[in-house]
N, C-alpha and C positions, 0 to 999 in steps of 0.2 A: 389582536383582532378580537373584538367583543363577540359574545355568543350570538347576539341578535344579528350583527352584520354577517357573521359566519353562516348562520342558518339562512338568512336572506340570499346570500351569494350562492349557497348550495341549492336553493330552490329555483332561482330564476331560470337558469338554462334548462333544467329538466322540464319545468312547466311550459316554457315556450316551445320546446321541441315536441312535447306531448300534444299540445294544442294545435300546432302547425301541421303535424303529421295527420292528426285527426281530421282537420278540415280538408287537407289535400286528398286524403283517402276518399272522402265524399265526392270530390270533384272528379277524380280519376275513374271511379266506378260509374258515375253519371256519364262520363265521356265514353266509356266502354259500352254503355247501354243506349247511346244515341244522342245525349244532350251535350252540346259543345259549349254551353254558356260559360262555365268556369274557365275553360281554355281560352275562349274569345276575350274574356275580361282579365286574362293574364293572372289567374289565381292558382294555376297548377304549378306553383313554385314553392320551394322550401325557404324562400326569402321571408323572414318573419315580419319585415316591414309591411308587406302586403296583407298580412293576416292579423297583426296585433291590434287589439282594442285597448286603448289606454286604461279604460276602467276595468274591463273583464279580464285582461291578461296581466295587468300590473297592479292597479290599486286594490281591487277586491282580494286577490290572493295574498298580497302583502299584508293587508289589514288582518285577514284571517290567520295568517301565520304568526303575526305578532300577538294575536289574541289567544293563541293556543287552540284554535278551532280547526276542523278539517279544512284542508286547502283545496279549493276548486276555482275554476275560472272559465273564461270563454274567449274566443276570437271572433273576428268579423265572419259571419257565416259565408261559406262558399256558395255562390248563387247556383241553384239547380231549378230548372224549369221542368216540372213533373210531366207536363203534357208533351214534352219533346222526347221523353224516354220511349224506347221501343215498346215496352209494356208498362204504361204509367202506374198501374196499381201495384204490381209486384216488383217493378223496377225500383220504385221508391223505397220498398222494404230493403232491397239490397243496398241502395245508396245510403240509407239511414244506418244500416248495420255495419257499413264499412268503417265508419269512424271509431266506434267502440272496439271493433275487431283489430284495427290498426294499433290501438293502445295496448291490447292484450299481447300482440306480437312484440311491441316495443318493450313491454314488461319482461317478456322472455329474454330479449336481447340484454336488458339491464341485469337480469339474474345471471346470465352467462358472464357478463363483465364483472359482476361482483364476485362470482366464483373464481374468476381468473385473478382478481386482485388478491384474494386470500391465498390462492395457490402459489403465486409468484412473489408477493410482497409480505405475506404473513398476516397476522392478526392486526386489526385496526388499533392504532395508538389511542390512549385514553385522553390525552391532552389535545385541546383545540389547536390546529395548525395546518400547514400545507399538506403534511403527510396524511392527516385524517380526512382532508377535504374530499378526495375522490370516493372514499368509502361512504361518506354521508351523502354526497351528490347522487351516486348511483342508487343508494337505498331510497332516496327521495324519488328518483326517476321511476323505480319499480312501484312505489306507493302511489304516486301521482297518476301513472298510467292505469293502474288497476282501479283507482277511485274514479277517474274520468270515464273509463269504460262502463262501469256498473252504474255510476250516477246518471250517465246519459241514457241508460236503458230504462229509467223511470218512465212510466206511461203517462207523462204529463207534458202538454205543450209548454215550451217549444223543444223539449228534449227529443233525442233520436227515438226513444222508446215509443213516443206518441205516433210517429210515422209508421213504425212497425205494427203497432196495435191497429191503427187506422186501416192499414193494408190487409190485415187478417180478419177484421170484422166483416160481417155481412154488409152489403152495400147500404141498406137502409139504416143500420146502426152506425156505419162509418160516417154517413152524412150528418147525423146528430152529433157524433163525437167531434167532427171537424169544426163544429160551431164553437167549440171551446178554444180554438187556436188564437183568436183575437184577444182572448183574456189570459194568454199564457204567462205574461210577466206578473200579472196580478195573482194568478194561481201559484207561481213560483215563490214570490215573496210571502204570500199568505200562508201556504202549507209548509214551506221549508224554513221560514224565519219568524213570522208573526205568531202562528199557532204554537210552535215550541216555546216561544218566549212566555206566553200566558199559560200554556198547558205543557209543561216539560215532559209529561208522560206520553205525549203524542209526537215526540221528536222523530220525524221520518228518517233523518240522516242517521241518528244513533240506533234506531230500532230496525230500520229496513235496509239501509245502505251499508253501514259499517260492518255488521256481522259477515255478509258475503265478501266484503273487501278484505277483512282480516283472514277469512278462510282462504281466499285466492292468493293473498300475499304469502301465506304460509306455504302454499304449493310452489310458488316461485322461489321461495327461500330453500325449499328442498332441492330444486334444480340447481341453485347456487352452491349448496353443499355438495351436490354430486359433481359439479364442475371443479370445485375446490379439492375434490378427492377425499371428502369426508365420508 
């Protein structure tokens, strides 16, 4: 098994699980708060086929992984009708926060699994093979979930953080902020990909996202060590 194939295989399932749970969490919280749209459109399922976006869930993460860049992706957004929520303004904050929160919970589950691997199977082998695979896959599972949680909290449309900021802003400022939403993809590619290419010192992912990701990942590894009995 080549290293590239090994890494790709270890990435795919953790990434799909992280993204699917993220989207379903949005839909379930929306349902609890009065919006049945996701349920009506049969999106409250863990079946990845209903959530996977060929570009965002497969192609983009795969290219990033092979390029040695931070891996992120997206699924088809679960439909939420804000005006159907019991409290549209603050309900949308809860719906938006549910996705990142689900990823942080999954990262904790991954840390516990990693600790159990070390506790019952011993240290991870150095050579690439089937025995190493679960250690790598679970480690990626932790990293991907932490990264997705914090990355999605960026206060830029279309990320979850933008809905949280919009709900917290005074109404007059929120209306101005909302006007950025149609330009979300342009902002995304411009600020996160184009600007860093021409001005490396302004790399948002490396300077804003990665430091808290690395810090949070360290906390989860402390949990794994505790479970392993270290």
